C-alpha positions in Angstrom: -180.1 -107.8 63.2 -183.6 -107.1 64.5 -185.0 -103.8 63.5 -188.5 -102.8 64.5 -190.3 -100.4 62.2 -193.3 -98.4 63.3 -196.0 -97.4 60.7 -197.8 -94.1 61.0 -201.1 -95.9 60.8 -200.4 -98.3 63.6 -199.0 -98.2 67.1 -197.8 -101.8 66.7 -194.2 -102.6 65.8 -193.1 -104.9 63.0 -189.8 -106.6 63.3 -187.4 -107.5 60.4 -184.0 -109.1 60.2 -181.9 -106.9 58.0 -178.2 -106.5 57.4 -176.9 -102.9 57.4 -176.6 -103.0 53.5 -180.3 -104.1 53.3 -181.4 -101.2 55.5 -179.6 -98.8 53.2 -181.5 -100.3 50.2 -184.8 -99.9 52.1 -184.2 -96.3 53.3 -185.5 -94.6 50.1 -188.8 -96.4 50.5 -189.5 -95.4 54.1 -191.7 -92.4 53.2 -193.9 -94.3 50.8 -194.3 -97.1 53.4 -195.4 -94.5 56.1 -192.6 -95.3 58.4 -192.1 -92.5 61.0 -189.9 -94.3 63.5 -187.1 -96.8 63.0 -185.2 -98.8 65.7 -181.7 -100.2 65.2 -180.6 -102.7 67.8 -177.6 -104.8 67.0 -174.6 -105.2 69.3 -172.3 -106.1 66.3 -173.2 -103.0 64.3 -173.2 -100.8 67.4 -169.4 -101.0 67.6 -168.6 -100.8 63.9 -167.6 -97.1 63.3 -167.3 -97.5 59.5 -170.8 -99.1 59.0 -172.4 -96.7 61.4 -171.0 -93.6 59.6 -172.2 -95.0 56.3 -175.6 -95.8 57.8 -176.0 -92.3 59.3 -175.1 -90.6 56.1 -177.6 -92.6 54.1 -180.3 -92.0 56.7 -179.8 -88.2 56.3 -179.8 -88.5 52.5 -182.8 -90.8 51.9 -185.1 -90.5 55.0 -184.3 -87.5 57.1 -187.9 -87.1 58.3 -187.8 -90.5 60.2 -187.0 -90.6 63.9 -184.3 -93.2 64.6 -183.4 -94.9 67.8 -180.0 -96.3 67.4 -178.0 -98.5 69.8 -174.3 -97.6 70.0 -171.2 -98.8 71.8 -169.6 -95.8 73.6 -166.2 -96.8 72.1 -167.6 -96.2 68.6 -168.7 -92.6 69.2 -166.4 -90.0 67.9 -166.7 -86.4 66.7 -167.4 -87.4 63.1 -170.2 -89.7 64.2 -171.6 -87.0 66.4 -171.6 -84.7 63.5 -173.4 -87.2 61.3 -176.0 -87.9 64.0 -176.7 -84.2 64.2 -178.0 -84.4 60.6 -180.8 -86.8 61.5 -183.6 -86.9 64.0 -182.5 -89.5 66.5 -181.9 -90.9 70.0 -178.6 -92.7 70.6 -178.9 -95.5 73.2 -176.0 -96.9 75.3 -175.8 -99.9 77.5 -174.2 -98.9 80.8 -172.6 -102.3 81.4 -169.9 -103.2 83.8 -166.9 -105.5 83.3 -166.0 -108.2 85.7 -162.5 -107.8 87.2 -160.2 -110.7 88.3 -161.4 -110.4 91.9 -165.0 -110.7 90.8 -166.1 -107.1 91.1 -168.2 -105.3 88.5 -166.7 -102.1 87.2 -167.5 -99.7 84.5 -165.4 -97.0 82.8 -166.7 -93.7 84.1 -164.1 -91.7 82.2 -165.2 -93.3 78.9 -168.9 -92.6 79.4 -168.3 -89.0 80.7 -166.3 -88.1 77.7 -168.9 -89.4 75.3 -171.8 -87.8 77.1 -169.9 -84.5 76.9 -169.7 -84.8 73.1 -173.4 -85.5 72.9 -174.4 -82.7 75.3 -172.3 -80.2 73.5 -174.0 -81.2 70.2 -177.4 -81.1 71.9 -178.1 -84.6 70.8 -180.7 -86.8 72.5 -179.3 -89.9 74.2 -180.3 -92.5 76.8 -178.9 -95.3 78.9 -180.0 -98.9 79.4 -179.3 -100.3 82.8 -180.0 -103.6 84.6 -179.6 -105.0 88.1 -178.3 -108.4 89.2 -178.0 -109.7 85.6 -174.2 -109.5 85.4 -171.9 -111.7 87.4 -170.4 -109.7 90.2 -173.2 -107.1 90.4 -174.2 -105.8 93.8 -176.9 -103.5 95.1 -174.3 -100.8 95.8 -172.9 -101.1 92.3 -176.3 -100.7 90.8 -176.9 -97.6 92.8 -173.5 -96.2 91.8 -174.4 -96.9 88.1 -177.7 -95.2 88.5 -176.3 -92.1 90.2 -173.5 -91.9 87.6 -175.8 -92.2 84.7 -178.1 -89.4 85.9 -175.1 -87.1 86.4 -174.5 -87.2 82.6 -178.0 -85.6 81.8 -179.4 -88.5 79.6 -182.8 -87.8 78.1 -184.1 -91.1 79.6 -183.0 -94.3 81.3 -184.5 -97.6 80.4 -184.1 -100.8 82.4 -183.8 -104.2 80.7 -186.0 -106.0 83.3 -189.0 -103.8 82.3 -188.4 -104.5 78.6 -187.8 -108.2 78.9 -190.2 -109.8 81.4 -188.1 -113.0 81.5 -185.4 -110.8 83.2 -187.8 -109.2 85.6 -187.0 -111.4 88.6 -183.3 -112.5 88.3 -182.2 -115.0 90.9 -180.8 -113.7 94.2 -177.1 -114.4 95.1 -175.0 -114.1 98.2 -174.0 -110.6 97.1 -177.4 -109.4 95.7 -180.1 -110.6 98.0 -183.8 -110.8 97.1 -184.4 -107.8 99.4 -181.8 -105.9 97.5 -183.6 -106.8 94.2 -186.9 -105.5 95.6 -185.2 -102.2 96.4 -183.5 -102.0 93.0 -186.7 -102.8 91.2 -188.5 -100.0 93.1 -185.8 -97.5 92.5 -185.8 -98.4 88.8 -189.5 -98.0 88.5 -189.4 -94.7 90.4 -186.7 -93.4 87.9 -188.8 -94.6 85.0 -191.9 -92.7 86.3 -190.2 -89.5 87.7 -187.3 -89.0 85.4 -188.0 -90.6 82.0 -191.8 -90.5 81.7 -191.8 -87.3 83.7 -189.3 -85.6 81.3 -187.3 -84.3 84.2 -183.8 -84.0 82.5 -183.7 -80.2 82.2 -184.1 -79.6 86.0 -183.5 -82.9 87.8 -179.9 -82.4 88.8 -180.5 -78.8 89.8 -183.2 -80.0 92.3 -181.2 -83.0 93.5 -178.2 -80.7 94.2 -180.5 -78.3 96.2 -181.8 -81.2 98.2 -178.3 -82.6 98.8 -179.4 -86.1 98.1 -178.2 -88.7 95.6 -180.5 -89.7 92.8 -180.7 -93.3 94.0 -181.7 -92.2 97.5 -184.3 -89.8 96.0 -185.8 -92.6 93.9 -185.9 -94.9 96.9 -188.0 -92.3 98.7 -190.2 -91.7 95.6 -190.7 -95.5 95.4 -192.1 -95.4 98.9 -194.3 -92.4 97.9 -195.6 -94.3 94.9 -196.5 -97.3 97.1 -198.3 -95.1 99.6 -200.2 -93.4 96.8 -201.2 -96.5 94.9 -199.2 -95.7 91.8 -196.3 -98.2 92.1 -195.5 -101.0 89.7 -197.4 -103.5 91.8 -200.6 -101.6 91.3 -200.4 -101.8 87.5 -199.4 -98.2 87.1 -197.9 -97.6 83.7 -196.3 -94.1 83.7 -196.0 -93.9 79.8 -199.7 -94.3 79.5 -200.5 -91.4 81.8 -200.8 -87.8 80.7 -197.7 -85.7 81.4 -199.8 -83.2 83.4 -200.6 -86.0 85.8 -197.0 -87.0 86.2 -196.0 -83.4 86.7 -198.5 -83.1 89.5 -197.0 -86.1 91.2 -193.5 -84.6 90.8 -194.5 -81.3 92.4 -196.4 -83.0 95.3 -193.3 -85.1 96.1 -190.8 -82.3 95.6 -192.8 -80.1 98.0 -192.7 -82.9 100.6 -189.0 -83.5 100.2 -188.2 -79.7 100.4 -190.3 -79.5 103.6 -188.4 -82.4 105.1 -185.1 -80.7 104.3 -186.3 -77.4 105.7 -186.0 -75.9 102.3 -189.6 -75.0 101.6 -188.6 -71.5 100.6 -187.1 -73.0 97.5 -190.4 -74.5 96.3 -191.7 -71.5 94.3 -188.6 -71.6 92.1 -188.8 -75.4 91.8 -192.4 -75.2 90.9 -191.6 -72.6 88.2 -188.8 -74.8 86.8 -190.9 -77.9 86.6 -194.0 -76.1 85.2 -192.2 -74.1 82.5 -190.0 -77.1 81.3 -193.1 -79.3 81.5 -195.1 -76.9 79.3 -192.2 -76.7 76.8 -192.0 -80.6 76.7 -195.8 -80.8 76.0 -195.4 -78.2 73.2 -192.6 -80.2 71.6 -194.0 -83.7 72.1 -197.8 -83.1 71.8 -198.0 -79.7 70.0 -199.9 -78.3 73.0 -199.7 -74.6 73.7 -200.4 -73.5 77.3 -200.3 -70.8 79.9 -198.3 -71.2 83.1 -198.5 -69.2 86.3 -195.1 -68.5 87.8 -193.8 -66.9 91.0 -190.7 -65.5 89.2 -190.0 -63.8 85.9 -189.5 -66.7 83.4 -186.4 -64.9 82.0 -184.8 -65.5 85.4 -186.1 -69.0 85.9 -184.8 -70.2 82.5 -181.4 -68.5 82.9 -178.2 -70.0 84.4 -179.0 -68.1 87.7 -181.5 -70.9 88.5 -178.8 -73.6 88.4 -178.2 -72.8 92.1 -181.6 -72.7 93.7 -180.3 -71.4 97.1 -178.6 -68.4 95.6 -181.5 -67.9 93.3 -184.1 -67.7 96.1 -181.8 -65.4 98.1 -181.0 -62.9 95.3 -183.9 -62.9 92.8 -187.0 -60.9 93.5 -190.3 -62.7 93.0 -192.4 -61.4 90.1 -195.8 -63.2 89.6 -196.2 -63.8 85.9 -198.6 -65.4 83.4 -196.5 -67.1 80.7 -197.7 -68.3 77.4 -195.8 -71.2 75.8 -196.3 -71.3 72.1 -194.9 -72.3 68.8 -193.2 -69.4 67.1 -192.8 -70.4 63.4 -191.7 -73.9 64.4 -189.6 -72.8 67.4 -190.8 -73.2 71.0 -191.1 -69.7 72.6 -192.7 -67.9 75.5 -194.2 -64.6 76.2 -195.3 -62.8 79.5 -198.9 -61.8 79.2 
């Protein structure tokens, strides 16, 4: 088992080989060692319900202040494990792998992932997916797009791509069913998703905007990839989204969204879209960076942050504009807002 630890005094990760029992012995010493983040990546442990439940219990008991990133098999997730995960500060990671069928196709169990994502979303737990392209036998460009579209429909906090984490996998060999051109397209879509969705913290509003545009996520990211290339912020230019300030990424998001809404003859929806992006972005910066801010909105934030905004067309048609200045602040440890 390879488990990277991150010390508070250093941004570098140290890797250790521990068994699950050895992890439990070390947990009481995490605070004195200054460990603030701990990553658990082990395919064998990820499917062992008994060991996982024991580990989660001990994490909550001995080191509840640590943020854990834990790899899980979807088959291992049940209500009891979700309850235990709710007692620790964590992100649960799932590989969205397919399985090769007898005829050589690559399929994945949408019903399984949907049911597990529902449990996590109902418990308000953070989770993400790991995807790849052209690494599994039988994979096709269409299958990759289908996986990406499906993953985003489940509201993950983030999506990571194996090729970006392991440079040896960055350029898999082309096949007769996944051409080199297809790989270029897949790589661009993946990097666009990494920039716009994951680094851009778009999960609270992304599907709402996609539905209003009537476009699939993969098609949206294909277009954003072109936009990045035209604006010198693609992967080939050395652009690293995680190293950019979130305000910069938010500005990119809004510029692109305005362009897409104009193309779709839906420019009247942009004021609400801008409010959604700006308010949620400010809340994310408060949570992630402790930064309080003021946001100018075209609508009352009570309306923008309500279920009414889930359908942008109906919202724009029925909700009256009300220019507001909104303060986003920390209210005794809880993110809050106030109209000034």
